[in-house]
C-alpha positions in Angstrom: 60.2 -34.8 3.0 57.3 -36.1 1.0 55.8 -39.4 2.0 53.5 -41.5 -0.1 50.7 -43.6 1.5 49.3 -46.3 -0.7 46.4 -48.5 0.2 44.7 -51.3 -1.6 41.2 -52.2 -0.6 40.6 -55.9 0.1 37.1 -55.8 -1.4 37.8 -54.4 -4.8 37.4 -57.0 -7.6 39.7 -55.2 -10.0 42.6 -53.4 -8.4 42.6 -50.5 -10.8 44.6 -48.6 -8.3 47.4 -51.1 -7.7 50.4 -50.1 -5.6 52.4 -49.6 -8.9 49.7 -47.4 -10.4 49.3 -45.3 -7.3 53.1 -44.8 -6.9 53.7 -44.1 -10.6 51.0 -41.4 -10.6 52.3 -39.8 -7.4 55.9 -39.9 -8.5 55.0 -38.2 -11.8 54.1 -35.1 -9.7 56.3 -35.4 -6.5 59.7 -36.5 -5.4 58.8 -39.1 -2.9 61.2 -39.9 0.0 59.4 -42.8 1.8 56.5 -45.0 0.7 54.1 -46.7 3.1 51.7 -49.3 1.7 49.1 -51.8 3.0 46.3 -53.9 1.8 43.3 -53.2 4.1 39.7 -52.3 3.7 38.8 -48.6 4.1 36.2 -49.6 6.6 38.8 -50.9 9.0 39.3 -48.6 12.0 42.3 -46.3 11.7 44.0 -47.8 14.8 44.4 -51.1 12.9 46.3 -49.6 9.9 49.9 -50.5 10.7 51.5 -48.8 7.7 49.5 -45.6 8.3 50.7 -45.4 11.9 54.2 -46.3 10.9 54.1 -43.3 8.6 52.6 -41.1 11.3 55.5 -42.0 13.7 58.2 -40.8 11.3 56.5 -37.5 10.2 58.4 -34.4 11.2 57.4 -30.8 11.1 57.2 -29.7 7.4 56.7 -33.2 6.0 53.9 -33.8 3.6 51.8 -36.9 2.9 50.6 -37.6 -0.7 47.9 -40.0 -1.6 46.5 -40.7 -5.1 42.9 -40.2 -3.9 41.6 -39.1 -0.5 39.8 -42.4 0.1 43.1 -44.2 0.0 44.0 -42.7 3.4 40.6 -41.9 4.8 38.5 -44.8 3.5 35.1 -44.9 5.2 36.3 -42.8 8.2 35.3 -39.1 7.9 37.1 -38.2 11.1 40.5 -38.6 9.5 40.0 -35.2 7.8 39.8 -33.6 11.2 42.8 -35.6 12.4 44.8 -34.5 9.4 44.0 -30.9 10.2 45.4 -31.3 13.7 48.8 -32.4 12.4 
C-alpha cells in the first residue's frame, strides 16, 4: 500500500504547499491508500509528530511512503534519512 504523508509548516507565511496541493500532486503520480497529515514545524522533534508516528504504526512490509518534498517528512532533522533506511 502507498501512504501519503503531508505536513504544513506553522511558520510559512504563504502555504504554497497546502494539504490539497500536496495531495493533488502525489495522487497525480500514485494511487494512495491512506493519507496522514499534520500542521507542525519541521524543527519539532520527530517524537512529537503524532501523524508521522500514526503512519509508522500502520506500515507493513512492502508499504511505501510518498511525500511531495523530502523536507515535508524530514524537516530540519537530518537523522530521519538514516531512520528511513532502517525501515
